[in-house]
N, C-alpha and C positions, 0 to 999 in steps of 0.2 A: 941226463937220462932218467926217466921216471920208471916206476915199477912196470908199466905196460910195455916197455921196450927193453928192460934190463934182462939179460940172460935169455933163456928159452923156456917154453912150456912143454911138459910131457903130454902124452896122449890123454892123461887123466886131469890135465889142467893145472898141474903142480909146477910152480916156477923153479927153475934151476939157476942159482946164482953163481957168479964167478968167485974164484978164490979171493980176489981183492975185496969182495963185499963182506967177508968175514970180519974185517977190522971194524967196520961201522956197527955191526951187530955186537961185537965185543964191547965197544964203547957204550952203546945204549944199555946193554945188559948189565954192565958193571955199575952204571949209575943206579939202575933200579935195585940192584942187590945192595949197594951202599945205603940207599934210603931204608931198605928193610933192616939192615944191620943197625942203623941208628934208632930204629923203633924198639929194639929189644929192651932197653932200660925204661922205656916209657909205658910198657904194658904192665900195669899194676892195678890191684883192686881200687875202686873209687874213681878211676879216670874214665871219661866217656869216650865212646868210639868217635864222636865228633871231634874231640880234642886231638885224637890220634891222626885223624884225617887232616886237620888244620896244620899239624906238624909236617905231614907229608907234602901238603900243598906248598908250604914255605920252602922245604928242601928242593922241590922241583924248580920253583922260581929262582932260588938262590943259585942253582946250578945252570941257569940259563936254558933249561930244557922246557918241554911242553908236556902237560899231562894228556895222555891219549883218551882218558875217560871223561874228562870235563867237556860236556857238550856232545858226547857220543850218544846218539839216540835220545837226547834230552837229559842224560845223566849229569849230575851237578857236582860230583866229588872226584878227588884225585885218587881214591882208593875204593875198593870194596872190602868191607870188614864183616866177616861171617862168624858169629858166636854160637858155640855149642851145637844145637841141632840145625843151624842154618848151613846149608850145603855150599852155597856160593851166592855172589851178588848181593851180600848184605849191605844195606845203606847206612853209612855213618850217621850218628845222631846223638841224642841226649842219653842214650842207654849207658848206665854206669857198669863197669866191669865188677864182678864179684869174685871173691876168693874161690879158686878152682875152675873158673871159666877158661875154656880153650877157644882160640880164635884164629882164623886165617886172615891174613892181610895180603891183598892182591894189588900190585902196582904195575902200571904200564906207562913208560915215558917215551918221548920222541926226542932223539938227539941227532941233529943233522939229517933228519928225514928217516932215520932208522928206529925201529920199535924194539924196546926192551921190556919184556913181559915176564913177571915172576911172582910167585906167592909162596908163603910158608906159614907154619903154625907157630903160635905163641901161647904162653900160659900165664894167667894172672894169678899170682899166689901159688898155693900148693897144688901139685898135680896129683889127681886121683890115679889109682892103679889101672882102672879100665880105660881112662883117657890116655894114659901113658902107652898102653898096648895099642890102642887105635892109632895114635900118632906114629909109633914106631913102625907098625905094619904099613901105613900109608907112605911114610918116607921110604921104606925099603922097596915098596912096590914101584915107586917112581924110579928108583935106582935099577931095579930089575928091567923096567921098560927101557931105560937109557942103555943098559948093557946089550939090549937086542938091536940097537941101531948100528947098522953097517950096510954098505952097498951089497945088494943081492938078497938081503932079508926083505920082508914085507911089513907093511903096517899091521897086518894081522899078527905077526910075530911079537910086536910091541904089546898089543892088547892081550895076547895070550899070556905073555910073561907076567903082566900086571894082574890079570884075573886069577891066574893059577896061584900066585902068592897070596892074594887077599883071601880067596876062598879056602885055601889050606888052613887059614887062621879063623875060619868060620865068621868072616865078615863079608860085606857085599860091596861090589863096585857100582857106583851110580852110572846109569846108562843114558840119562837124559841130557848130559852135557859132555863135551869132549874137548880135546886139544885142537889146535888149528895151525895152518900155515901163517907165517908173518914174514916181515922183511921191511919193505918200505910202505907196507899197508898193515893195518891192525889185524884183520882176519882175511884169510885166503884159503883156497884148497891146499892141503887135504883136511878133511875131518879126521882127527887122530883119536880113534876109539880106544877106550881103556879096557876092553874085553875083546875076545875074538878067537879065531882059529889060526894056528900056525900055517904059514904059506898062503894065506888069503890076503886080498887087497893089493893095492899098487906096490910095486917093488921100490925099495929105497935106492936113491941115487945120490952121488956126491953133489953137493951144492943145494940140497933141499934144506930149508929153514922151517922149523915148526916148534910148537910147544907140546910138552907132555905134562899133563896136570890131573892125575887121578884124584877123584873124590871117593872116599871110602866111608861107609856107614857101619856102625856097630850092629845095627838091626837090618831091616830089609832095604833094598835099593831104591824103592819108589820115592819120588819127590813131588812137591806141589809148589807152584809159584803163588805168592800172596797177592793181595789186591793192589799193591804198589807196582805190579808188573815187573819187578826186579827180583825181590828176595825169594830164593828157593830154599825150602826146608824139607826135612825128612818127614814123610807122612806118618811114621810111627813115633816121631819125637825122639828117635835115638840120636846119639852123638854122631857127628860127621867131621871128617878131617880132609885136608887137601894140601898137596905140595905141587909146585910148578916150576919147571925150568924151560928156558928157550934154548934150542940146540941147532947145530948145523951139521949135516952129514959130511964126513971127510972120506978120503980114499980108503981108509982102513977102519973107520969107526965113526966117532962124532966128537964135536967140541961143544961144551956147555958154555953158553954166553953169560949165564946169570949166577955163576958161582959166588958164594959169599966171600968177599975179600977178608972179612974178620973171622971166618969160620963159624958163623952163627946160623947157618941154614937150618939146623936141627934145634928145636927149642931147649934141649938140654945141652946144646953146644958141643955135642959129640958127633961130628960128621965122619 
């Protein structure tokens, strides 16, 4: 059974998976999270983002899994690594990390046809106070969004919870990128906006699988994409942070498929 025939579709085109499908998502999500756990000691000043990506590629291969991003729309790497004012889709390369750099590493793997997609923040060296605040607010915004996931709520409730928390701390939510449905495909309906109004948007139903992945800027929310057609940066050069989990809606809430087995999801390792 492929994704076109698995489960059913809502009137909004969102696929509803069966309870048995949660196991495959947990397996894929766990591998993605384990890979990000293994990256924690490797993020140090003087190491290149390309070296980090090479380590991720090896781990995906050694696990017998497939990278979802290698070959995706011509992309050539097993991760996106976004440093400082890069919002998302940073391309690994020769750039050396400096003391105090913050970075998001985003990994998606395919295990037995299921997609595990997650990202988290890391710090190379000493963390500045303003970067620490940004990372904490972004992490907590994701958790606020996850808390809003239960049948009967709407996708607008998720976005409102995230936006309210971020703006209460005088930071901004990026609106140019969003979360997405996934399962046995990389990207599918719905678009999961990280801002919005309570009660708006499609209603959440048991069996929906999607990512929540807020991007938060210290400055204004506007972004621009560089000439490589991938790298998105803040227009005002302010710092940006992002955290991402893949989740499935249950009868009374949700399950997170991409929990860190080692408890390293937060860069200060205080989850």
